[in-house]
C-alpha positions as CSV (number, residue, x, y, z in Angstrom):
1,X,-42.8,23.7,-13.6
2,X,-45.2,26.0,-15.3
3,X,-48.8,25.7,-14.5
4,X,-51.0,24.5,-17.5
5,X,-52.8,27.9,-17.6
6,X,-49.6,29.8,-18.1
7,X,-47.8,30.2,-21.5
8,X,-44.3,28.9,-21.9
9,X,-41.6,31.4,-22.4
10,X,-38.5,31.6,-24.2
11,X,-36.8,32.2,-20.9
12,X,-38.4,29.1,-19.4
13,X,-37.0,26.8,-22.3
14,X,-33.6,28.4,-22.1
15,X,-33.3,27.6,-18.3
16,X,-34.6,24.2,-18.8
17,X,-32.2,23.4,-21.7
18,X,-29.3,25.1,-19.9
19,X,-30.0,22.7,-16.8
20,X,-30.0,19.7,-19.1
21,X,-26.8,20.5,-20.5
22,X,-24.8,21.3,-17.4
23,X,-25.8,17.9,-16.1
24,X,-24.8,16.1,-19.2
25,X,-21.5,17.8,-19.6
26,X,-20.4,16.5,-16.0
27,X,-21.2,13.0,-16.8
28,X,-19.5,13.1,-20.2
29,X,-16.1,14.5,-18.6
30,X,-16.2,11.5,-16.1
31,X,-16.7,9.0,-18.7
32,X,-13.9,10.3,-20.9
33,X,-11.2,10.3,-18.0
34,X,-12.3,6.7,-17.4
35,X,-12.2,5.7,-21.2
36,X,-8.7,7.3,-21.3
37,X,-7.4,5.3,-18.4
38,X,-8.8,2.1,-19.9
39,X,-7.2,2.9,-23.5
40,X,-3.8,3.8,-21.9
41,X,-4.0,0.4,-20.0
42,X,-5.0,-1.7,-23.0
43,X,-2.0,0.0,-25.1
44,X,0.4,-0.6,-22.5
45,X,-0.6,-4.3,-22.2
46,X,-0.5,-4.7,-26.1
47,X,3.1,-3.2,-26.1
48,X,4.2,-5.7,-23.3
49,X,2.7,-8.8,-25.0
50,X,4.1,-7.8,-28.2
51,X,7.7,-7.3,-26.7
52,X,7.6,-10.7,-25.0
53,X,6.4,-12.6,-28.1
54,X,9.0,-10.7,-30.0
55,X,11.8,-11.9,-27.7
56,X,10.6,-15.5,-27.7
57,X,10.6,-15.6,-31.5
58,X,14.1,-13.8,-31.8
59,X,15.7,-16.3,-29.4
60,X,14.0,-19.2,-31.6
61,X,15.1,-17.8,-34.8
62,X,18.7,-16.9,-34.2
63,X,21.3,-19.5,-34.7
64,X,23.8,-20.5,-32.3
65,X,27.3,-20.8,-33.7
66,X,30.1,-22.4,-31.7
67,X,33.6,-22.1,-32.5
68,X,36.2,-24.6,-31.2
69,X,39.7,-24.0,-31.2
70,X,42.0,-26.9,-32.0
C-alpha cells in the first residue's frame, strides 16, 4: 500500500490492475473447463434420452404383419 502522504503514480495503478487481472483470468479458465464438462454431459444425456424415447415410439408405431402359408 502507498502512504497517504505520497501521490499515487501511474505505475502504482498499473501494477494493481495487472495483479487483479491475473487473479481473475485463472478463475475464469477453471470455470470455463467445468462449464464445458457439464455442457458435454448434458448434451450426451439429452441424446441418450431422445434415442431411447425414439426407439419406444418406433416400436409402438410400426405395424406387425403376419403372413401365413396355407
